[in-house]
N, CA, C and O atoms as a Tinker XYZ file with bonds, in Angstrom:
   456  protein
     1  N     17.916000   23.983000  -28.626000    73     2
     2  CA    17.016000   24.801000  -27.846000    64     1     3
     3  C     15.561000   24.564000  -28.232000    63     2     4     5
     4  O     14.702000   24.458000  -27.356000    81     3
     5  N     15.273000   24.480000  -29.513000    73     3     6
     6  CA    13.910000   24.236000  -29.963000    64     5     7
     7  C     13.421000   22.890000  -29.438000    63     6     8     9
     8  O     12.267000   22.763000  -29.027000    81     7
     9  N     14.302000   21.877000  -29.451000    73     7    10
    10  CA    13.936000   20.556000  -28.924000    64     9    11
    11  C     13.557000   20.647000  -27.447000    63    10    12    13
    12  O     12.598000   20.010000  -27.011000    81    11
    13  N     14.307000   21.438000  -26.677000    73    11    14
    14  CA    14.033000   21.596000  -25.243000    64    13    15
    15  C     12.680000   22.242000  -25.021000    63    14    16    17
    16  O     11.928000   21.808000  -24.148000    81    15
    17  N     12.354000   23.262000  -25.783000    73    15    18
    18  CA    11.055000   23.934000  -25.660000    64    17    19
    19  C      9.933000   22.974000  -26.036000    63    18    20    21
    20  O      8.922000   22.889000  -25.339000    81    19
    21  N     10.113000   22.251000  -27.139000    73    19    22
    22  CA     9.080000   21.295000  -27.564000    64    21    23
    23  C      8.889000   20.201000  -26.523000    63    22    24    25
    24  O      7.755000   19.807000  -26.249000    81    23
    25  N      9.966000   19.708000  -25.943000    73    23    26
    26  CA     9.871000   18.669000  -24.914000    64    25    27
    27  C      9.165000   19.195000  -23.674000    63    26    28    29
    28  O      8.369000   18.480000  -23.065000    81    27
    29  N      9.443000   20.426000  -23.296000    73    27    30
    30  CA     8.797000   21.032000  -22.128000    64    29    31
    31  C      7.306000   21.187000  -22.352000    63    30    32    33
    32  O      6.512000   20.890000  -21.459000    81    31
    33  N      6.916000   21.642000  -23.518000    73    31    34
    34  CA     5.494000   21.788000  -23.842000    64    33    35
    35  C      4.806000   20.435000  -23.827000    63    34    36    37
    36  O      3.696000   20.315000  -23.310000    81    35
    37  N      5.442000   19.421000  -24.381000    73    35    38
    38  CA     4.865000   18.079000  -24.412000    64    37    39
    39  C      4.677000   17.531000  -23.010000    63    38    40    41
    40  O      3.621000   16.976000  -22.708000    81    39
    41  N      5.660000   17.669000  -22.156000    73    39    42
    42  CA     5.577000   17.144000  -20.794000    64    41    43
    43  C      4.506000   17.871000  -19.994000    63    42    44    45
    44  O      3.734000   17.227000  -19.284000    81    43
    45  N      4.437000   19.199000  -20.091000    73    43    46
    46  CA     3.449000   19.949000  -19.324000    64    45    47
    47  C      2.050000   19.752000  -19.870000    63    46    48    49
    48  O      1.077000   19.941000  -19.141000    81    47
    49  N      1.922000   19.374000  -21.141000    73    47    50
    50  CA     0.610000   19.151000  -21.727000    64    49    51
    51  C      0.005000   17.808000  -21.357000    63    50    52    53
    52  O     -1.195000   17.606000  -21.545000    81    51
    53  N      0.801000   16.888000  -20.839000    73    51    54
    54  CA     0.324000   15.558000  -20.484000    64    53    55
    55  C      0.092000   15.479000  -18.981000    63    54    56    57
    56  O      1.039000   15.310000  -18.212000    81    55
    57  N     -1.137000   15.599000  -18.570000    73    55    58
    58  CA    -1.467000   15.506000  -17.161000    64    57    59
    59  C     -1.885000   14.085000  -16.822000    63    58    60    61
    60  O     -2.444000   13.373000  -17.657000    81    59
    61  N     -1.612000   13.683000  -15.600000    73    59    62
    62  CA    -2.099000   12.387000  -15.149000    64    61    63
    63  C     -3.586000   12.520000  -14.838000    63    62    64    65
    64  O     -4.107000   13.628000  -14.708000    81    63
    65  N     -4.263000   11.379000  -14.722000    73    63    66
    66  CA    -5.684000   11.403000  -14.374000    64    65    67
    67  C     -5.891000   12.054000  -13.012000    63    66    68    69
    68  O     -6.849000   12.803000  -12.821000    81    67
    69  N     -4.998000   11.774000  -12.067000    73    67    70
    70  CA    -5.126000   12.373000  -10.736000    64    69    71
    71  C     -5.004000   13.894000  -10.805000    63    70    72    73
    72  O     -5.729000   14.606000  -10.110000    81    71
    73  N     -4.099000   14.390000  -11.632000    73    71    74
    74  CA    -3.949000   15.842000  -11.779000    64    73    75
    75  C     -5.209000   16.453000  -12.387000    63    74    76    77
    76  O     -5.640000   17.533000  -11.983000    81    75
    77  N     -5.799000   15.754000  -13.365000    73    75    78
    78  CA    -7.032000   16.255000  -13.970000    64    77    79
    79  C     -8.164000   16.271000  -12.943000    63    78    80    81
    80  O     -8.955000   17.213000  -12.902000    81    79
    81  N     -8.239000   15.221000  -12.112000    73    79    82
    82  CA    -9.273000   15.180000  -11.069000    64    81    83
    83  C     -9.073000   16.313000  -10.074000    63    82    84    85
    84  O    -10.030000   16.980000   -9.681000    81    83
    85  N     -7.835000   16.528000   -9.671000    73    83    86
    86  CA    -7.542000   17.603000   -8.722000    64    85    87
    87  C     -7.893000   18.965000   -9.320000    63    86    88    89
    88  O     -8.362000   19.862000   -8.618000    81    87
    89  N     -7.664000   19.105000  -10.611000    73    87    90
    90  CA    -7.947000   20.368000  -11.288000    64    89    91
    91  C     -9.455000   20.626000  -11.369000    63    90    92    93
    92  O     -9.885000   21.775000  -11.272000    81    91
    93  N    -10.260000   19.580000  -11.544000    73    91    94
    94  CA   -11.708000   19.745000  -11.677000    64    93    95
    95  C    -12.439000   19.756000  -10.340000    63    94    96    97
    96  O    -13.622000   20.092000  -10.286000    81    95
    97  N    -11.753000   19.395000   -9.270000    73    95    98
    98  CA   -12.396000   19.318000   -7.963000    64    97    99
    99  C    -13.080000   20.627000   -7.541000    63    98   100   101
   100  O    -14.211000   20.571000   -7.059000    81    99
   101  N    -12.456000   21.792000   -7.698000    73    99   102
   102  CA   -13.158000   23.028000   -7.317000    64   101   103
   103  C    -14.457000   23.237000   -8.098000    63   102   104   105
   104  O    -15.450000   23.696000   -7.533000    81   103
   105  N    -14.457000   22.900000   -9.406000    73   103   106
   106  CA   -15.681000   23.029000  -10.202000    64   105   107
   107  C    -16.764000   22.085000   -9.693000    63   106   108   109
   108  O    -17.932000   22.461000   -9.605000    81   107
   109  N    -16.374000   20.863000   -9.361000    73   107   110
   110  CA   -17.340000   19.877000   -8.859000    64   109   111
   111  C    -17.965000   20.354000   -7.548000    63   110   112   113
   112  O    -19.178000   20.257000   -7.362000    81   111
   113  N    -17.143000   20.863000   -6.653000    73   111   114
   114  CA   -17.663000   21.377000   -5.381000    64   113   115
   115  C    -18.579000   22.571000   -5.612000    63   114   116   117
   116  O    -19.616000   22.696000   -4.959000    81   115
   117  N    -18.202000   23.452000   -6.539000    73   115   118
   118  CA   -19.005000   24.641000   -6.825000    64   117   119
   119  C    -20.382000   24.264000   -7.387000    63   118   120   121
   120  O    -21.400000   24.821000   -6.977000    81   119
   121  N    -20.403000   23.317000   -8.325000    73   119   122
   122  CA   -21.671000   22.882000   -8.928000    64   121   123
   123  C    -22.588000   22.287000   -7.858000    63   122   124   125
   124  O    -23.780000   22.591000   -7.821000    81   123
   125  N    -22.034000   21.443000   -6.993000    73   123   126
   126  CA   -22.840000   20.840000   -5.926000    64   125   127
   127  C    -23.315000   21.902000   -4.938000    63   126   128   129
   128  O    -24.461000   21.864000   -4.488000    81   127
   129  N    -22.443000   22.845000   -4.600000    73   127   130
   130  CA   -22.818000   23.898000   -3.651000    64   129   131
   131  C    -23.967000   24.736000   -4.205000    63   130   132   133
   132  O    -24.905000   25.058000   -3.476000    81   131
   133  N    -23.903000   25.089000   -5.479000    73   131   134
   134  CA   -24.974000   25.905000   -6.087000    64   133   135
   135  C    -26.297000   25.149000   -6.107000    63   134   136   137
   136  O    -27.341000   25.717000   -5.787000    81   135
   137  N    -26.259000   23.880000   -6.478000    73   135   138
   138  CA   -27.501000   23.104000   -6.508000    64   137   139
   139  C    -28.036000   22.908000   -5.090000    63   138   140   141
   140  O    -29.237000   23.028000   -4.848000    81   139
   141  N    -27.136000   22.606000   -4.161000    73   139   142
   142  CA   -27.552000   22.423000   -2.782000    64   141   143
   143  C    -28.132000   23.689000   -2.183000    63   142   144   145
   144  O    -29.148000   23.637000   -1.491000    81   143
   145  N    -27.503000   24.818000   -2.438000    73   143   146
   146  CA   -28.018000   26.086000   -1.922000    64   145   147
   147  C    -29.435000   26.340000   -2.426000    63   146   148   149
   148  O    -30.280000   26.835000   -1.680000    81   147
   149  N    -29.697000   26.006000   -3.676000    73   147   150
   150  CA   -31.039000   26.180000   -4.241000    64   149   151
   151  C    -32.032000   25.188000   -3.620000    63   150   152   153
   152  O    -33.091000   25.585000   -3.134000    81   151
   153  N    -31.678000   23.888000   -3.641000    73   151   154
   154  CA   -32.616000   22.869000   -3.154000    64   153   155
   155  C    -32.874000   22.961000   -1.652000    63   154   156   157
   156  O    -33.977000   22.671000   -1.189000    81   155
   157  N    -31.859000   23.365000   -0.895000    73   155   158
   158  CA   -32.025000   23.493000    0.553000    64   157   159
   159  C    -32.566000   24.865000    0.943000    63   158   160   161
   160  O    -32.816000   25.129000    2.119000    81   159
   161  N    -32.748000   25.746000   -0.061000    73   159   162
   162  CA   -33.201000   27.114000    0.170000    64   161   163
   163  C    -32.301000   27.795000    1.199000    63   162   164   165
   164  O    -32.765000   28.406000    2.162000    81   163
   165  N    -30.977000   27.665000    0.952000    73   163   166
   166  CA   -29.987000   28.164000    1.899000    64   165   167
   167  C    -28.792000   28.740000    1.139000    63   166   168   169
   168  O    -27.863000   28.002000    0.808000    81   167
   169  N    -28.800000   30.046000    0.856000    73   167   170
   170  CA   -27.688000   30.652000    0.122000    64   169   171
   171  C    -26.333000   30.480000    0.809000    63   170   172   173
   172  O    -25.297000   30.537000    0.146000    81   171
   173  N    -26.324000   30.272000    2.118000    73   171   174
   174  CA   -25.065000   30.140000    2.859000    64   173   175
   175  C    -24.548000   28.702000    2.911000    63   174   176   177
   176  O    -23.572000   28.430000    3.609000    81   175
   177  N    -25.180000   27.781000    2.190000    73   175   178
   178  CA   -24.768000   26.371000    2.219000    64   177   179
   179  C    -23.313000   26.226000    1.770000    63   178   180   181
   180  O    -22.843000   26.954000    0.895000    81   179
   181  N    -22.614000   25.278000    2.384000    73   179   182
   182  CA   -21.217000   25.008000    2.032000    64   181   183
   183  C    -21.083000   23.580000    1.535000    63   182   184   185
   184  O    -21.886000   22.714000    1.882000    81   183
   185  N    -20.063000   23.338000    0.719000    73   183   186
   186  CA   -19.834000   22.024000    0.123000    64   185   187
   187  C    -18.537000   21.429000    0.639000    63   186   188   189
   188  O    -17.549000   22.132000    0.852000    81   187
   189  N    -18.562000   20.111000    0.837000    73   187   190
   190  CA   -17.383000   19.373000    1.300000    64   189   191
   191  C    -17.216000   18.128000    0.436000    63   190   192   193
   192  O    -18.157000   17.354000    0.260000    81   191
   193  N    -16.013000   17.941000   -0.101000    73   191   194
   194  CA   -15.731000   16.758000   -0.907000    64   193   195
   195  C    -15.679000   15.529000   -0.006000    63   194   196   197
   196  O    -14.927000   15.506000    0.969000    81   195
   197  N    -16.475000   14.505000   -0.325000    73   195   198
   198  CA   -16.500000   13.277000    0.467000    64   197   199
   199  C    -15.675000   12.172000   -0.175000    63   198   200   201
   200  O    -15.002000   11.413000    0.524000    81   199
   201  N    -15.720000   12.074000   -1.506000    73   199   202
   202  CA   -14.924000   11.064000   -2.202000    64   201   203
   203  C    -14.793000   11.441000   -3.671000    63   202   204   205
   204  O    -15.513000   12.300000   -4.180000    81   203
   205  N    -13.845000   10.771000   -4.343000    73   203   206
   206  CA   -13.655000   10.985000   -5.776000    64   205   207
   207  C    -13.098000    9.725000   -6.403000    63   206   208   209
   208  O    -12.355000    8.972000   -5.773000    81   207
   209  N    -13.472000    9.507000   -7.664000    73   207   210
   210  CA   -12.937000    8.357000   -8.394000    64   209   211
   211  C    -13.049000    8.596000   -9.886000    63   210   212   213
   212  O    -13.835000    9.426000  -10.344000    81   211
   213  N    -12.253000    7.859000  -10.633000    73   211   214
   214  CA   -12.301000    7.914000  -12.091000    64   213   215
   215  C    -13.107000    6.723000  -12.581000    63   214   216   217
   216  O    -12.888000    5.589000  -12.156000    81   215
   217  N    -14.034000    6.996000  -13.473000    73   215   218
   218  CA   -14.814000    5.933000  -14.090000    64   217   219
   219  C    -14.224000    5.714000  -15.477000    63   218   220   221
   220  O    -14.330000    6.571000  -16.354000    81   219
   221  N    -13.606000    4.564000  -15.658000    73   219   222
   222  CA   -12.908000    4.268000  -16.915000    64   221   223
   223  C    -13.854000    3.631000  -17.916000    63   222   224   225
   224  O    -14.911000    3.106000  -17.566000    81   223
   225  N    -13.446000    3.694000  -19.155000    73   223   226
   226  CA   -14.195000    3.043000  -20.216000    64   225   227
   227  C    -14.013000    1.532000  -20.108000    63   226   228   229
   228  O    -12.955000    1.071000  -19.680000    81   227
   229  N    -15.026000    0.755000  -20.487000    73   227   230
   230  CA   -14.843000   -0.693000  -20.509000    64   229   231
   231  C    -13.803000   -1.091000  -21.551000    63   230   232   233
   232  O    -13.639000   -0.410000  -22.564000    81   231
   233  N    -13.109000   -2.182000  -21.305000    73   231   234
   234  CA   -12.059000   -2.638000  -22.213000    64   233   235
   235  C    -12.577000   -2.959000  -23.606000    63   234   236   237
   236  O    -11.849000   -2.790000  -24.584000    81   235
   237  N    -13.815000   -3.418000  -23.716000    73   235   238
   238  CA   -14.353000   -3.830000  -25.000000    64   237   239
   239  C    -15.012000   -2.681000  -25.768000    63   238   240   241
   240  O    -15.562000   -2.917000  -26.844000    81   239
   241  N    -14.977000   -1.475000  -25.266000    73   239   242
   242  CA   -15.639000   -0.343000  -25.919000    64   241   243
   243  C    -14.955000   -0.011000  -27.245000    63   242   244   245
   244  O    -13.729000   -0.043000  -27.350000    81   243
   245  N    -15.750000    0.300000  -28.231000    73   243   246
   246  CA   -15.237000    0.746000  -29.521000    64   245   247
   247  C    -15.002000    2.243000  -29.394000    63   246   248   249
   248  O    -15.903000    2.984000  -29.001000    81   247
   249  N    -13.806000    2.688000  -29.722000    73   247   250
   250  CA   -13.406000    4.082000  -29.513000    64   249   251
   251  C    -14.432000    5.066000  -30.063000    63   250   252   253
   252  O    -14.683000    6.102000  -29.449000    81   251
   253  N    -15.016000    4.760000  -31.194000    73   251   254
   254  CA   -15.962000    5.655000  -31.840000    64   253   255
   255  C    -17.230000    5.828000  -31.002000    63   254   256   257
   256  O    -17.850000    6.891000  -31.038000    81   255
   257  N    -17.625000    4.792000  -30.246000    73   255   258
   258  CA   -18.880000    4.823000  -29.504000    64   257   259
   259  C    -18.695000    4.856000  -27.988000    63   258   260   261
   260  O    -19.677000    4.869000  -27.246000    81   259
   261  N    -17.459000    4.871000  -27.528000    73   259   262
   262  CA   -17.178000    4.814000  -26.095000    64   261   263
   263  C    -17.491000    6.161000  -25.433000    63   262   264   265
   264  O    -17.199000    7.214000  -25.999000    81   263
   265  N    -18.079000    6.125000  -24.246000    73   263   266
   266  CA   -18.298000    7.375000  -23.525000    64   265   267
   267  C    -16.960000    7.923000  -23.044000    63   266   268   269
   268  O    -16.009000    7.160000  -22.873000    81   267
   269  N    -16.872000    9.219000  -22.824000    73   267   270
   270  CA   -15.601000    9.782000  -22.343000    64   269   271
   271  C    -15.318000    9.330000  -20.916000    63   270   272   273
   272  O    -16.237000    9.081000  -20.135000    81   271
   273  N    -14.038000    9.228000  -20.589000    73   271   274
   274  CA   -13.693000    8.950000  -19.201000    64   273   275
   275  C    -14.171000   10.127000  -18.375000    63   274   276   277
   276  O    -14.173000   11.269000  -18.834000    81   275
   277  N    -14.579000    9.831000  -17.144000    73   275   278
   278  CA   -15.108000   10.904000  -16.332000    64   277   279
   279  C    -14.678000   10.743000  -14.882000    63   278   280   281
   280  O    -14.342000    9.652000  -14.421000    81   279
   281  N    -14.700000   11.840000  -14.201000    73   279   282
   282  CA   -14.426000   11.851000  -12.776000    64   281   283
   283  C    -15.767000   11.966000  -12.057000    63   282   284   285
   284  O    -16.635000   12.738000  -12.463000    81   283
   285  N    -15.924000   11.199000  -10.999000    73   283   286
   286  CA   -17.130000   11.279000  -10.182000    64   285   287
   287  C    -16.739000   11.686000   -8.774000    63   286   288   289
   288  O    -15.856000   11.091000   -8.157000    81   287
   289  N    -17.405000   12.697000   -8.288000    73   287   290
   290  CA   -17.150000   13.225000   -6.956000    64   289   291
   291  C    -18.429000   13.090000   -6.136000    63   290   292   293
   292  O    -19.518000   13.351000   -6.646000    81   291
   293  N    -18.313000   12.692000   -4.892000    73   291   294
   294  CA   -19.430000   12.728000   -3.964000    64   293   295
   295  C    -19.197000   13.951000   -3.087000    63   294   296   297
   296  O    -18.161000   14.077000   -2.433000    81   295
   297  N    -20.180000   14.849000   -3.087000    73   295   298
   298  CA   -20.032000   16.114000   -2.377000    64   297   299
   299  C    -21.195000   16.284000   -1.409000    63   298   300   301
   300  O    -22.358000   16.168000   -1.798000    81   299
   301  N    -20.880000   16.555000   -0.162000    73   299   302
   302  CA   -21.892000   16.847000    0.840000    64   301   303
   303  C    -22.093000   18.351000    0.931000    63   302   304   305
   304  O    -21.130000   19.117000    0.965000    81   303
   305  N    -23.348000   18.763000    0.971000    73   303   306
   306  CA   -23.681000   20.188000    1.085000    64   305   307
   307  C    -24.518000   20.364000    2.344000    63   306   308   309
   308  O    -25.469000   19.618000    2.577000    81   307
   309  N    -24.158000   21.351000    3.152000    73   307   310
   310  CA   -24.911000   21.592000    4.382000    64   309   311
   311  C    -25.060000   23.078000    4.631000    63   310   312   313
   312  O    -24.236000   23.893000    4.216000    81   311
   313  N    -26.155000   23.404000    5.332000    73   311   314
   314  CA   -26.410000   24.784000    5.700000    64   313   315
   315  C    -27.841000   24.952000    6.155000    63   314   316   317
   316  O    -28.726000   24.205000    5.736000    81   315
   317  N    -28.069000   25.924000    7.006000    73   315   318
   318  CA   -29.412000   26.226000    7.514000    64   317   319
   319  C    -30.051000   25.012000    8.183000    63   318   320   321
   320  O    -31.266000   24.830000    8.109000    81   319
   321  N    -29.245000   24.187000    8.832000    73   319   322
   322  CA   -29.768000   23.011000    9.527000    64   321   323
   323  C    -30.166000   21.869000    8.610000    63   322   324   325
   324  O    -30.861000   20.953000    9.048000    81   323
   325  N    -29.752000   21.894000    7.362000    73   323   326
   326  CA   -30.112000   20.865000    6.382000    64   325   327
   327  C    -28.847000   20.307000    5.743000    63   326   328   329
   328  O    -27.801000   20.956000    5.733000    81   327
   329  N    -28.962000   19.080000    5.206000    73   327   330
   330  CA   -27.839000   18.441000    4.515000    64   329   331
   331  C    -28.339000   17.688000    3.293000    63   330   332   333
   332  O    -29.474000   17.212000    3.262000    81   331
   333  N    -27.482000   17.588000    2.295000    73   331   334
   334  CA   -27.772000   16.800000    1.097000    64   333   335
   335  C    -26.449000   16.284000    0.546000    63   334   336   337
   336  O    -25.392000   16.869000    0.782000    81   335
   337  N    -26.525000   15.188000   -0.184000    73   335   338
   338  CA   -25.346000   14.609000   -0.822000    64   337   339
   339  C    -25.593000   14.558000   -2.324000    63   338   340   341
   340  O    -26.683000   14.194000   -2.767000    81   339
   341  N    -24.582000   14.923000   -3.105000    73   339   342
   342  CA   -24.696000   14.944000   -4.562000    64   341   343
   343  C    -23.576000   14.148000   -5.202000    63   342   344   345
   344  O    -22.445000   14.138000   -4.717000    81   343
   345  N    -23.902000   13.485000   -6.290000    73   343   346
   346  CA   -22.911000   12.850000   -7.147000    64   345   347
   347  C    -22.654000   13.840000   -8.271000    63   346   348   349
   348  O    -23.576000   14.210000   -8.998000    81   347
   349  N    -21.414000   14.267000   -8.417000    73   347   350
   350  CA   -21.051000   15.232000   -9.459000    64   349   351
   351  C    -20.177000   14.514000  -10.478000    63   350   352   353
   352  O    -19.180000   13.885000  -10.125000    81   351
   353  N    -20.564000   14.614000  -11.749000    73   351   354
   354  CA   -19.853000   13.945000  -12.830000    64   353   355
   355  C    -19.219000   14.997000  -13.732000    63   354   356   357
   356  O    -19.883000   15.935000  -14.174000    81   355
   357  N    -17.920000   14.827000  -14.001000    73   355   358
   358  CA   -17.173000   15.754000  -14.859000    64   357   359
   359  C    -16.393000   14.947000  -15.894000    63   358   360   361
   360  O    -15.725000   13.981000  -15.525000    81   359
   361  N    -16.453000   15.311000  -17.183000    73   359   362
   362  CA   -15.612000   14.622000  -18.165000    64   361   363
   363  C    -14.152000   14.963000  -17.909000    63   362   364   365
   364  O    -13.830000   16.109000  -17.592000    81   363
   365  N    -13.260000   13.977000  -18.043000    73   363   366
   366  CA   -11.842000   14.238000  -17.796000    64   365   367
   367  C    -11.240000   15.138000  -18.854000    63   366   368   369
   368  O    -10.353000   15.938000  -18.558000    81   367
   369  N    -11.704000   15.021000  -20.066000    73   367   370
   370  CA   -11.186000   15.866000  -21.137000    64   369   371
   371  C    -12.326000   16.739000  -21.634000    63   370   372   373
   372  O    -13.013000   16.401000  -22.598000    81   371
   373  N    -12.512000   17.840000  -20.976000    73   371   374
   374  CA   -13.594000   18.741000  -21.353000    64   373   375
   375  C    -13.996000   19.592000  -20.176000    63   374   376   377
   376  O    -13.297000   19.658000  -19.165000    81   375
   377  N    -15.122000   20.234000  -20.318000    73   375   378
   378  CA   -15.618000   21.100000  -19.261000    64   377   379
   379  C    -17.074000   20.787000  -18.994000    63   378   380   381
   380  O    -17.731000   20.111000  -19.785000    81   379
   381  N    -17.573000   21.279000  -17.880000    73   379   382
   382  CA   -18.978000   21.147000  -17.566000    64   381   383
   383  C    -19.273000   19.967000  -16.670000    63   382   384   385
   384  O    -19.374000   18.832000  -17.136000    81   383
   385  N    -19.410000   20.231000  -15.394000    73   383   386
   386  CA   -19.769000   19.194000  -14.428000    64   385   387
   387  C    -21.271000   19.221000  -14.190000    63   386   388   389
   388  O    -21.910000   20.265000  -14.325000    81   387
   389  N    -21.831000   18.073000  -13.835000    73   387   390
   390  CA   -23.261000   17.953000  -13.573000    64   389   391
   391  C    -23.444000   17.346000  -12.196000    63   390   392   393
   392  O    -22.869000   16.300000  -11.893000    81   391
   393  N    -24.251000   18.000000  -11.352000    73   391   394
   394  CA   -24.569000   17.487000  -10.020000    64   393   395
   395  C    -25.894000   16.736000  -10.100000    63   394   396   397
   396  O    -26.896000   17.277000  -10.569000    81   395
   397  N    -25.893000   15.493000   -9.642000    73   395   398
   398  CA   -27.099000   14.676000   -9.677000    64   397   399
   399  C    -27.340000   14.038000   -8.318000    63   398   400   401
   400  O    -26.457000   14.025000   -7.461000    81   399
   401  N    -28.528000   13.514000   -8.131000    73   399   402
   402  CA   -28.836000   12.646000   -7.004000    64   401   403
   403  C    -28.737000   13.229000   -5.626000    63   402   404   405
   404  O    -27.858000   12.841000   -4.856000    81   403
   405  N    -29.624000   14.162000   -5.283000    73   403   406
   406  CA   -29.599000   14.686000   -3.918000    64   405   407
   407  C    -30.467000   13.818000   -3.014000    63   406   408   409
   408  O    -31.411000   13.160000   -3.454000    81   407
   409  N    -30.114000   13.844000   -1.755000    73   407   410
   410  CA   -30.925000   13.170000   -0.747000    64   409   411
   411  C    -30.981000   14.108000    0.449000    63   410   412   413
   412  O    -30.000000   14.251000    1.179000    81   411
   413  N    -32.109000   14.737000    0.647000    73   411   414
   414  CA   -32.257000   15.690000    1.748000    64   413   415
   415  C    -32.301000   14.922000    3.053000    63   414   416   417
   416  O    -33.123000   14.020000    3.220000    81   415
   417  N    -31.425000   15.272000    3.975000    73   415   418
   418  CA   -31.311000   14.562000    5.247000    64   417   419
   419  C    -32.091000   15.265000    6.357000    63   418   420   421
   420  O    -32.048000   14.827000    7.506000    81   419
   421  N    -32.794000   16.335000    6.037000    73   419   422
   422  CA   -33.496000   17.096000    7.058000    64   421   423
   423  C    -34.637000   16.268000    7.647000    63   422   424   425
   424  O    -35.365000   15.592000    6.920000    81   423
   425  N    -34.781000   16.328000    8.940000    73   423   426
   426  CA   -35.919000   15.695000    9.594000    64   425   427
   427  C    -35.771000   14.208000    9.817000    63   426   428   429
   428  O    -36.751000   13.560000   10.185000    81   427
   429  N    -34.603000   13.631000    9.616000    73   427   430
   430  CA   -34.417000   12.208000    9.840000    64   429   431
   431  C    -34.085000   11.945000   11.309000    63   430   432   433
   432  O    -33.353000   12.703000   11.945000    81   431
   433  N    -34.630000   10.872000   11.820000    73   431   434
   434  CA   -34.270000   10.462000   13.173000    64   433   435
   435  C    -32.927000    9.747000   13.125000    63   434   436   437
   436  O    -32.371000    9.559000   12.043000    81   435
   437  N    -32.404000    9.351000   14.262000    73   435   438
   438  CA   -31.096000    8.707000   14.313000    64   437   439
   439  C    -31.048000    7.392000   13.541000    63   438   440   441
   440  O    -29.967000    6.953000   13.149000    81   439
   441  N    -32.196000    6.756000   13.315000    73   439   442
   442  CA   -32.206000    5.496000   12.562000    64   441   443
   443  C    -32.502000    5.708000   11.081000    63   442   444   445
   444  O    -32.647000    4.740000   10.336000    81   443
   445  N    -32.595000    6.994000   10.638000    73   443   446
   446  CA   -32.783000    7.278000    9.223000    64   445   447
   447  C    -34.224000    7.247000    8.760000    63   446   448   449
   448  O    -34.467000    7.257000    7.553000    81   447
   449  N    -35.194000    7.210000    9.668000    73   447   450
   450  CA   -36.606000    7.164000    9.314000    64   449   451
   451  C    -37.233000    8.521000    9.577000    63   450   452   453
   452  O    -36.979000    9.135000   10.614000    81   451
   453  N    -38.054000    8.996000    8.641000    73   451   454
   454  CA   -38.715000   10.290000    8.827000    64   453   455
   455  C    -39.873000   10.150000    9.767000    63   454   456
   456  O    -40.558000   11.132000   10.052000    81   455
């Protein structure tokens, strides 16, 4: 019985990278939505996940100096007639996502020129 409990704990404690990404997705969307709402001056702004990927460590990295594996999400935020896109970075093993790189799409013509 003890072996069964230990095996169950071990199996449930090992998540795949996809499961970790899925678990962090709500946080990534929330971080982008909050930043977008502030930058667009639109408290009602909403966030939509556009893409996600895992950024792996290079093969030659020394474990002691290697950056942590991370998930990167591209999140679109829109509201009040404005739009922005953010790159949100979250460590796979840890907490705290960071939204970077907005591009305000307000006032662009169909060819992308202001």
